[in-house]
N, C-alpha and C positions, 0 to 999 in steps of 0.2 A: 504494500500499499504506499503510495507516494505521500511524503510528509511535506506540508506547506505551512509557512507561518502566515498568520492573518494580522495585517498591520492596523490593529485597533486595540484599545483597552476597554471599549464599550461592550459590556457583558451581553447586552441585548443583541447587538450586531453579531457577536461571536456565536451565540446560540442560533440565530437565524441562519447564518452561513453554514454552520455545522448541520443543521436540519436539511439543507438543500444539497450540500456537497458531501454526502454520506460516504462516498466511495474513496475519500481521501482522508488521511490523518492530518487534521488541522491543529496546529499549536499556536498558542498566544505569544505575544511579545514577552509577557511575564515568564512563560515557559522557557524561553531562550535568553532570558536575562537581558533583554533589550529595552532600554528606557529612554531612547532618544525621541524627541518631538520634531518631526519633519515639518519644515516651514512650507505651508501651503500658499505659495506666492504666484501660482500660475493663473492664467486668465480663463481657463476652461476646466470643467470637471475631468476631462480626459488628461489634461496636463497635470493636475494635482494628483490624480490616482496613480499615474505612471511614475511621477516623481517619488511618491511614498513607496510604491512597490519596488522600484529600482534601488533607492537608497537603503532600504531595510534589507532587501535581498543581498546586496553586495556587502552589507555590514555583517549579517549573520551567516552568510555563505550557504543559503538555501532558497528554494523558490518562495515567492511571496505573493499574496493577494492583498490588494488595497482598494478602497473605494473612496469616492467623493460623491456627495449628493447635495441637493438643495432644492429650494422652492423658487420657481420662475413665474413671475406675474406678467401676463401678456401686456396689460396696459402700460407697464413700466419697462417695456423692452427686455423682459427676462430678469429684472431686478427682484430680489437680491442675489439670485444665482449662486455663484461660487462664494459669495460673501454672506450667505444665509446665517451661518453660525457666528459671524463676527461683524456684521454691519453696524452694530451699536458699540463695538469694542469687545475685547476679549472677556471682560468681566460681566457683561450683561447676561441676565438669566433668559431662558426660553420665554418665560411669561412677559418679560420686558420687551423682547423682540416681537413677540406676537402682538402685544399692545401697540407697539410703534407701527406695525403693518396695518392693523385695524384702524388706527387713528389716521394714517395716511390715506386710507381708502374709504373713510366714513361717509363721504358724499357721493360715492360711485354707485351707479345702478348695477343690477345683476349682470347685464351683458358686458360690463366693464370689469368684472371680478374674476374672469377666467384666468386659470393658472395651471401649471403642471409641476409635478415633482419628478426630478431626473436623478438617476443613479448611474454612475459609471464604475465598473469593477475591472481592475487591471491585474493580470497575472504576469509576473516577470521572473525569468530564470535564464541566467547567462546570456543576456541580450535578446532572448526570445520574449515577445510581447503578445499577449492575447487580451482582447477587450470585449466586455459585455456591457450592454446598455439597456436600461429599463426606464420607461416613461409612464406616468399615470396622469391622465387629464382630470381636471376638476375645476374648482373655483374657491375663492376665499370667502368664508362664511362672514356674517355680520357680527358674530360674537363667538367666543370660544365655547365648544361643546364637547363633552366627554372627558373621562378621567384616565383613559389608557394611553399608552404610547409615550412619545417624548418629542421634543423640538416643536415643530409647527403642526403636529398631528391634530390639535384641538381646533385649528382654524382652516385646515384643508378639507374642503367638502367634496365628496365623491358624487358621481352622477346620480346615485340612489338617494342623495340627501343626507347621508351620514358623514360625519367627519371621521378621519382615521382613528381619532381618540374615542369614538363611540363603538368601535369594533373591538372584539377581544383579540388577543394575540394571534390565535390561529387564523381568524378571519382576515386580519391585516396581512399576515405573512403570506397568505394564499394569493394576494393580489398586488402586493407592494412593488414599488419601483425597484427595490433591492432584489426582491425575488425574481423579477423579470430579468434584471441584469445578470444575476447569478445563474439562472437557467440558460441564458444566452452563452455565458462563459463556460458552463458545464458541458454544453454540446461541443465546444471547441476543445476543451481539455480531454474529452473522451477520445478524440482523434489524434492525440499527441503520441 
């Protein structure tokens, strides 16, 4: 079984990735005593996920999977995009970021609230790069709803009217942008 390090300390992400990539032995950064923080300074999700996967793979001398994801609001040309987790600064809480987004959009009609969440997952091993991408379309709700999930889950409304935060973990993981990206990557890994 191929051993791959997953470039995150987020326990929820690791669990989700392990559920989808069952055929591989996935280890955490903690398992390989890697505690560096890769600077996500690229302009695209692809750029950030490749940078993380490459830097960590070369450091720990094993294959690596890294992801980058975010919320892209159509009315604002994809903002906050790659800056989703840090557009208010590194110390802002998810609740503060969500409030800022809702405040910025408070006077917008439903047809101006369309958005998508995007996830790009990159596999890197000795110069070999595989990329999986997943997108979920939806819109920004008028107020936070739901208690599950993390990040912007309480303000991202799906086509069925529920926010990601109103779904339980298995419902969200079945349709998430990360799931789609990982399934896409898994097909490519199978043919390696």
